[in-house]
N, C-alpha and C positions, 0 to 999 in steps of 0.2 A: 589498505582500506578496510574499515570495519563499519558495519551497519547493525543497529540494534533496534528492533521493533518492540513496541510496548503498547499497552492500552486495551488489550483484549480482555474478554470476560464473558460472563453469562448474562443475557438479557432476555426479556420476553419479546415476542413478536410485536412490532410496532415501536420498539425502543430504539435508542441511539447509542453509538459508541464512537469515540474518536481515537484512531490509531496514530501513533507517532513513530518516526524512524529517525534516530540520531545517527549521524555519520561522523567518522573521524578519519584522518589521513587524506582529506581532500582539500585542495585549495579552492577558493571561492569561484574562480573562473571555470574550473572543472565541474564543480557542483552545478553551476547555473547553465552549463552548456551540454551536459550529458543527458542521455535518455535515462529516466528513472521512473520507478512506479511501484505499484502493488500487484502482487499475484496472490492467489489463494488455492489451497488444495483441500478438497473435501475427502473424507475417508473413502478409499477405493477408487478415487478419480484422479485424473491428471491435474497438474498445476496449470491454472489458467490466469490470463491477464485480467485484472479488475479495472485498473486505471493507470494511466501513465502520462508523464510529460515527455514529449519527443525532444530530441536534441535542439530543435528549433523553437521549442517553447509551446508547441501546440499540445492540446490535451485530448486523450482518447479514453473512452469508457467502454467497458463491456456492456452490451445492450441491456442485460438484465439489471444493471445497477444505475442506468441513466435516470436522472431525476431524483435519485435517492442518495447517491454517494457523491462526495466532492473531494477531489484531490487538490492539495495546496502545498506550498512550501514556504519556509522562511529562509531566504537566502543568507541573511546575516548570521543566522545560527546554523545554517547548513542542515536543516531538518525538513523532513517530508511528513505530510499528514494525510490522513484519510478520514473524513467525516462521514459516518455511515448513519443514515436516518431510515426510518420505516423498515427496520430490519425484519427479515423473513427467515423462517427455519431453513430455507434453502441457502441462506448466507453462511450457515455454519461451516466453518473451515479453519484451517491454519492459514494465517495471512503473513506474507513475506514481503519485505521491501527489497528492491534490487536497483542497481545502477550499472549501466553499461559503460565500460572503460576500454577503449580500443575495440577489440573483438571479443572481449570477455565480459560476461555478466557476473557481478559480485552480489552475493546474497547474505542477508542477515538471518539470524535464527527467527523462526516464526513466532507469532503470537496467536493464541487460540481464541476464536470467537464462537460462542455457542448461543444459538437463538432457539428458545423454546416456544412452542405454540400455546 
């Protein structure tokens, strides 16, 4: 299984970015039934959950991004997305996509998001 995140960049506060995560090595039924989501890691901090689809299809968001970020996925293309609006400097971090298969989390290389004030 491979995951590749893209779409990061530098924006000013209040701006928007859309992250994408392309997956490979997954069959459709596994993609649609697995827990998957986005984490981020700011400099000097731990990696935290931003948003996720649970294995049952429910969506969870970190409180700080509720109302600003939207997680979505294209099942036909087996891609995961994160629309980030009203970005704040505190959103600056490396963003990672992940999928849980069995008891193991698979991670892609991150994409850097930098928000300037």
